[in-house]
C-alpha positions in Angstrom: -18.3 33.3 -66.5 -21.3 31.1 -64.9 -25.0 31.5 -66.5 -26.0 34.0 -64.1 -22.8 36.2 -63.9 -23.3 36.2 -68.0 -27.2 36.7 -67.7 -26.5 39.5 -65.0 -23.5 41.3 -67.5 -26.2 41.3 -70.3 -28.7 43.2 -68.1 -26.1 45.4 -67.2 -24.9 46.7 -70.2 -28.3 46.4 -72.2 -30.4 48.3 -69.5 -29.0 51.9 -70.5 -28.2 53.1 -73.9 -25.6 55.3 -73.8 -25.9 56.8 -77.0 -29.4 57.3 -77.2 -29.7 58.6 -73.5 -32.6 56.4 -72.8 -33.5 53.3 -70.7 -33.3 50.3 -73.4 -36.8 48.0 -73.6 -35.1 44.4 -74.2 -38.9 42.6 -73.8 -40.1 44.7 -77.1 -36.9 44.4 -78.9 -37.3 40.8 -78.0 -40.8 40.5 -79.2 -39.7 42.5 -82.4 -37.0 40.4 -83.7 -39.5 37.2 -82.6 -42.0 38.3 -84.9 -39.2 39.4 -87.9 -37.9 36.3 -87.9 -41.3 34.2 -87.9 -42.4 36.3 -90.8 -38.9 35.7 -92.6 -39.6 31.8 -92.0 -42.9 31.5 -92.9 -42.9 33.8 -95.9 -40.7 31.0 -97.2 -43.6 28.5 -96.5 -45.7 27.7 -99.5 -49.1 26.9 -98.3 -52.0 27.0 -100.2 -55.4 27.6 -97.9 -57.7 26.9 -100.4 -56.3 23.4 -101.0 -56.6 22.6 -97.0 -59.9 21.7 -97.0 -59.8 19.9 -100.7 -58.6 16.2 -99.9 -57.3 14.3 -102.7 -55.8 17.6 -104.4 -52.4 18.1 -106.1 -51.7 20.6 -102.9 -53.6 19.1 -100.0 -50.7 17.0 -98.5 -47.7 19.9 -99.4 -50.4 22.4 -98.0 -50.5 20.6 -94.8 -47.2 19.5 -94.3 -46.6 23.9 -94.9 -49.3 24.3 -92.0 -47.4 21.3 -89.7 -43.8 23.1 -90.4 -44.8 26.3 -89.5 -47.0 25.6 -86.3 -44.0 23.7 -85.1 -42.2 26.8 -85.8 -43.9 28.7 -83.8 -44.0 26.1 -80.8 -40.0 26.7 -80.9 -39.9 30.1 -81.0 -42.6 30.4 -78.1 -40.2 28.1 -76.0 -37.2 29.8 -76.7 -39.2 33.1 -75.4 -40.3 31.3 -72.5 -36.6 30.2 -71.8 -35.5 33.6 -71.9 -37.9 35.4 -69.8 -37.2 32.5 -67.1 -33.4 33.1 -67.5 -34.0 36.7 -67.0 -36.5 36.4 -63.8 -34.4 33.9 -62.2 -31.5 36.6 -62.7 -33.6 39.4 -61.2 -34.8 37.4 -58.0 -30.8 36.4 -57.4 -30.0 40.1 -57.7 -32.4 40.8 -55.4 -31.6 38.4 -52.6 -27.8 39.6 -53.0 -26.3 42.1 -52.1 -24.1 42.0 -55.6 -21.1 44.1 -55.7 -21.0 44.3 -51.5 -21.3 40.6 -51.3 -19.0 39.9 -48.2 -18.4 43.4 -47.6 -20.3 45.1 -44.2 -21.8 48.1 -45.3 -22.4 48.8 -41.6 -19.3 49.0 -40.4 -17.1 50.0 -43.4 -16.3 53.4 -44.5 -15.3 54.1 -48.5 -12.3 55.2 -47.0 -11.6 51.7 -45.8 -12.7 49.7 -48.7 -10.1 51.6 -50.9 -7.2 50.7 -48.2 -8.2 47.1 -48.5 -8.4 46.9 -52.2 -5.2 47.8 -52.3 -4.0 45.2 -49.8 -6.0 42.9 -51.7 -4.1 44.2 -55.1 -0.6 44.2 -53.4 -1.2 40.2 -52.4 -2.2 39.7 -56.4 -5.9 39.7 -55.5 -6.8 42.4 -58.8 -10.2 40.9 -59.5 -11.3 41.4 -55.6 -9.6 44.7 -55.6 -11.5 46.2 -58.4 -14.5 45.2 -56.6 -13.5 46.6 -53.9 -13.1 50.1 -55.4 -16.7 50.2 -56.9 -18.3 49.1 -53.5 -16.5 51.9 -52.0 -17.6 54.5 -54.5 -20.9 53.9 -54.2 -20.3 53.7 -50.3 -19.5 57.3 -50.7 -22.1 58.2 -52.9 -24.7 56.6 -49.9 -22.9 58.2 -47.0 -23.1 61.8 -48.7 -27.2 60.6 -49.7 -25.9 61.4 -53.4 -27.5 57.9 -54.4 -28.6 55.7 -51.8 -27.7 52.0 -51.9 -30.5 50.2 -53.7 -29.0 46.0 -54.3 -31.7 45.9 -56.6 -30.2 48.6 -58.7 -27.9 47.7 -62.1 -24.8 50.2 -62.5 -26.1 51.4 -65.2 -29.3 52.3 -63.2 -27.3 54.2 -60.9 -25.5 56.0 -63.6 -28.3 57.2 -65.4 -30.1 58.6 -62.0 -27.0 60.5 -61.6 -27.1 62.6 -64.8 -30.3 64.3 -62.8 -29.0 64.2 -59.4 -25.3 64.7 -59.2 -23.6 64.6 -62.9 -20.3 65.7 -62.1 -19.9 62.5 -60.7 -21.3 60.3 -63.9 -17.6 60.5 -65.7 -15.7 59.3 -63.0 -18.1 56.1 -61.5 -18.9 55.4 -65.0 -15.0 54.9 -65.5 -14.8 52.4 -62.5 -18.3 51.1 -63.5 -16.6 50.3 -67.3 -13.6 48.4 -65.7 -15.4 46.7 -62.9 -17.3 45.3 -65.9 -15.0 44.4 -67.7 -12.5 42.6 -65.0 -15.2 41.3 -63.0 -17.5 40.1 -65.7 -15.6 39.7 -68.9 -12.7 38.6 -66.8 -10.6 40.4 -68.4 -6.5 40.9 -67.0 -5.0 44.2 -65.3 -1.6 44.5 -64.4 -0.7 46.2 -61.4 0.4 49.5 -63.3 -3.1 49.3 -64.7 -4.6 48.9 -61.0 -2.6 51.9 -59.9 -4.1 54.1 -62.5 -7.4 52.6 -61.3 -7.1 53.1 -57.9 -6.0 56.7 -58.4 -9.1 57.1 -60.2 -11.4 55.8 -57.5 -9.5 57.9 -54.9 -10.3 60.8 -57.2 -13.4 60.0 -57.3 -14.3 59.1 -53.8 -12.4 62.9 -52.8 -14.8 64.8 -55.1 -17.6 62.8 -53.8 -16.3 63.9 -50.2 -15.8 67.5 -50.7 -19.5 67.6 -52.6 -21.9 70.2 -50.5 -25.6 69.9 -51.4 -27.1 73.1 -52.9 
């Protein structure tokens, strides 16, 4: 898995907290963890503030070494935080320009049923990883065509599921299964047998049938 894919998977997995049912604020979490680490390290550094301005005292040298040590630690934490924010912004910019799961797929001319058939054809040729991607693309396109959830390439799969909980909760279990398998196979590169894909394909087909039969109240 390359760097961008790994970071994209981290964002997908942490954007929504399944147990708590809320959006995960990773910025606040990162800030709190950094402060905890900083406090823990600084507590272990012995600095006598009174001796800092008393050159020649017994603890003067030791205290200034402690100050320089603390300053170095703070600088390293700031650099690490800067690198993390840069990495996240890079992934977000790439996601905004990319069609994500629809990369290489003509959304305007494709149909959900057509993409599902394409996934079966890919699987028969041994391209199970791409076949799984087409199953997810078929599911998202079906939701878009029925105007249940419009395609938005800047949103993660977890965000889509979260929004469906309010719009059409009956589709959440099916789409969650499709997304979880996609994440494991596409990002996690988990192996999949033909039999497992057949089960996955049937589950996707059932979801598409439910979406096709949906009538907005």
